[in-house]
C-alpha positions, 0 to 999 in steps of 0.5 A, a space after each residue: 328417816 327411813 335409814 335412822 328407822 332401820 337403824 333402830 328396829 333392825 328385822 333381825 338380832 343378826 342384822 346387820 343394819 339398813 341395807 343399800 335399798 334402804 339407804 338410797 331412800 334415804 339420800 333421795 330424801 334428802 335430795 328431795 327437801 335440799 330441792 324444796 327449800 332452794 325452789 323456796 328460797 329458803 338456802 341455797 343447798 346445791 343438791 346435785 354436788 350431793 347426787 354423787 351420795 346417790 350412788 357411795 352410800 349402797 357402796 359403803 353400806 356393803 362396805 361396813 356390812 363385810 367388815 362387819 360379818 
C-alpha cells in the first residue's frame, strides 16, 4: 500500500517516485502478510525465500531513479 500511494501521490512534479525506505516498507508489509497467512494455515508461502527482496527493492529503486534522471 505504501508503494502504491507513493506512486499515486508524488511529493512534487520532479519527483522520480517512491524512495528506498518506502519500498522496504512495502516489501516488509508483504512479508508480514505472508507470515500471517502461513500462521493461519490459509497459504503456504515461504516467507524466508522473499527476504532478499528487502535488500533488492531499494537497489532497484535506485537503478530506476538513475535511469530516469
